[in-house]
N, C-alpha and C positions, 0 to 999 in steps of 0.2 A: 355648829355641828356639821353643816354641809361642807364648809371649807375644809375641815379636818378629814372628812371622808374623801373629798376630791383630791387633797394632797396625797393621802395614802394610796389612792387609786393611781395617781400619776407616778408616784414612786414605785409602786408595784409593777406598773407597765414598763417603766424605764428599766427596772431591774430585770424583767423578763426579756426585754430586747437585748440587754447587755449579756445575759447568760446565753441567749440564742447565738449571739455573735461569737462568744468564747467557745461554745461547744461546736459551732460550725467550723471555726478555725482549727479546732483540735481533731475533728472527725472527718469533715468533708474535704475531699481532695480539690474541689473547685472553689473553695472559699477565696475571696479576693480582698480588694482594698476597702470595700464598704464594711465588711466584718472587722477587719483590722483597725479601721478608724473608730468604729463604735467601741471595740474592746479597749483600745488605747485611751480613748477619751474617758470611758468609765473608770479605768484604773487611775488616770490622772486626777479625776475628781476625788478619788479616795485619799489622795495625798494632801488635800486642802486642810489647813489647820482649823478644824471646826470646834475645837475645845479651847478657844482663846478667851482671855479676859482683857479688859481695858488695862493699859499700862499703869494707870493710877491705882487700880485694884490688885495688881499682881504682886505677890509676895516676893521680896528680894529684887524687884526691878529698880534699876538706877534711874533717878529722875532726869528730866530733860536738861541737857547742859552739864551733867555731872560725869560724863564719860571720861573727860580729861583728868579730873581729880581721881576717879577710880583707877585709871591706868597708872597715874603717878604714884599712888600708894602701892600698887602691885610691883612697880619697877624699883621702888626704893628698898624693897625687901623688909624683913622683919625689923621692927623697931618699937619704940614706945607708942602704943595705941594703934599700931597698924598690923595687918595680917599679911604675911609673905605668901609667895606662890606655892610654897611647899615643895620646891625642887631640891 
């Protein structure tokens, strides 16, 4: 329980620092590199793929070593038992 509270406290604190930097960049004429670095770093963290699953569990993922066969089927076009690119 204490770990969960600590994590939430850290996230809330980091979020407050990020918002401070963004608002300071938008409003204060003297904002500089520190605020820009914090704002850009927080925005970059939001781009991380946090909703990922392991490749073995992903629906529709091509197994390791199967890319060559998958591309070959796509290049051959529609045929018996294969799906074309739809072009």
